N, C-alpha and C positions, 0 to 999 in steps of 0.2 A: 504494500500500500504506500504509494508515493505522496499522496495528498488527500485531504478531505475538504470538501466545499460545503458551507452552510448557506441555505437560503435565509432570508431575513424575516419578512412579514409572515407571521403565523407559524414559523419554525423556530427561529432564534428568539423572537419577542412576540408577545401577545398583542400585536398591533392591528389585527383585522377588525377588532371592535372599534379602534380609533378611526380606521378608514371609514367604517360604517357611519360613525358619528359625523365626520367631516363631510362625507359624501351627502348625507342627509341634510346637513346645514347648507351646503352649496346648492343642492337641488331645490331647497326652499327658496333660495335667492333666485333660482330660475323659474319659480312658480309651479313646481311639481313635487310629487311625493317620491320617496325612495324607500325601498324595502330590502330586507335581507335576501329576498329572491333576486332582486336586481343585482345586489352585490355579488351573488354567487356566479353571475355571468362573467365577472371580471377578475376573479381570484387568480393571482399569478400572472396577470396580464400587464400590459404597458400603460403608461399615462395617456398616450395617444388613443389607444383603444377605449380607455375609460372616458375620455372627453367626447369621443365620437358617440359612444353609447348614451352618455348623459344628455347630450344635446339632442339626440334622436328621440329619447324618451320624453324629454321636456318640451321639445318643439320650440325652445327659446331661441330668439335671434340675438345671441351674444357671441362675440368672437371667442374661438377656442383658447387663444392665449390669455384672455381675461379669466376664463373659467379655470385654466391651469394655475394662474396666480392665486386665485381663491383657494384652490386645493392645496397647493404647496405651502402657502403662508399659514393656512389653517392647520395642516399637519405638523409643520415645524413648531408652531406655537403650542400645539397640544402635546407633542412629544417632549417639549422642553419641561413639561410638568412631570415627566417620567413615564416609563412603560415597563410592564412586567416581563421578566425573562421567562420563557417557556420552561416547564419542568425538565430537568436533566440537561438542558442545553449548555449552561455554564460549566457544569461538572464534566461533561464530555469534552468540551473545548479544552479545559485545563488538563484533562487526562491525555489528550492528544499532544498538547504542547509539552507536557512532562516527558513524553516518549519521543519527542523530537519530530513529530509528524507535521509537515507544513499544513496550515489551515487558511482557507480563504472565505470571504463573504461574497456571494454572487446573488445580486438582487435585480429585479426589474424596476425597482423604485428609482426615482431621480436622486442625483448626488446630494442635493440639499436635505432630502428626507433621510437618506442613509447616514449622513453626517450628524443629523439630529439624534438618531438612534444611538450611534456610536459614541456620541458625547456623553451619554448616560451609561452606556454599557462598557465602554473602554476602547479607545481608538487604537491602542497598541496590542490588542489581543488577536489580531489577524495579520497574516503575512502579506495579504493583498486584499483589495476591495474592488469588485467590478460592479458598476451600476449601469443604468440605462444610457448614461452619457458616454460610456466607454465602448459601446457596440452600435452597429447599424440595425441589427435585428434582435429583439428581446425574446424571452421565452414565449412560446414553446420552441423557438428556433434554438439549435444547439450552440450558436455563436458565443453566448456568455460563458458557457463552461469550456468551450474550446479556447476561448481567449484566456480564461483563468489558468488552464493547464499550460498554455503556451508561455504565459508570463512567469510561471514557476519552473518551466523547463521540464515538465513531467508528461508522461503518456496518459491520456484520458482513460484508457482501459486499466490503468493502475491506480485510478482515483475512485473515491466514494463520495457521492453527493447525498446530502440530507435535505429533503424537500417535504412540503405539506400539500402541494396542489398538483392536479393532473397536468397543468401546463408546465410546471417545473420538472415533474417526473419525465414528461415527454422530451423536454430539452436535454436533460441529463442522459436519458437513454439514447437519444439520437447522437449525442456526443461520444457514446461508447462507455460511459461511466457506470459503475455499479451504483445502486440507489437504496437508501433507507427512506421509506415514506412514512410520515406521521400525519395521516389525514386530519385536516382541520375542518374546513367548511364543506368540502366535497370528498366523496369516497375515492380511494385508490385501491385497485385490485392487485393482489400478489402476482408476480411473474418471475421468470428466470432472471437471475441477477438483481432481484429486487426483494428487499425485506420490508414488510409492512408491520409497524408496531403502533401501539396506542400512545406512547410517550418516549422521548429520548432518555428518560430515566430508566427505561428497560434495556438500554443499549450500552455496551462497553466497547473499548477499543478492540478487544479480541473478537467481538461480534463483527465489527467492520472488516477486520482482516480476513474473516472467512468468506467474504464476498468477492475477494480478489483471487482468481485462479493461481 
């Protein structure tokens, strides 16, 4: 196992409920309602996809960059108040670091939002961070994980990815990585090269190593 990559929203930190809060607030400004069912359409996706969907649902005549500013500023302000770390995530991260395994954070979120999370979680706990700003195509495209592996100089097939969403799992699988899925808002089915667990608290470094041939 040459490296382990953590997703951020819903896997490292319990931020999906924050996204729901801010999306609901922004949709109110657009004159429309927002539900968890709407949010489920966007889990693990890009900001561009989120904006397109919100404007389509609301029918509002507001420029996408304006809505994006509302979203980003709202998220950064809310995350500054703190966000809960998902069970087992910090412990697994520290165990990997103790064993000298490189770890990266790979997220479809924008850089400003990732920075806000890392300010509270610890900016120096990852060897690299890949955000939406660092790639042309976000998850479910494999580019984010291929980019992370390339930056570390490791082979994707020798890496394990920790994800919570079908989009993230699809990206990691397409990149050739082994996957540990911790389903959050949407189900993820077991598959070859994929371990599905209810919490990262149920996973140790030895479990991750068993996924690499």
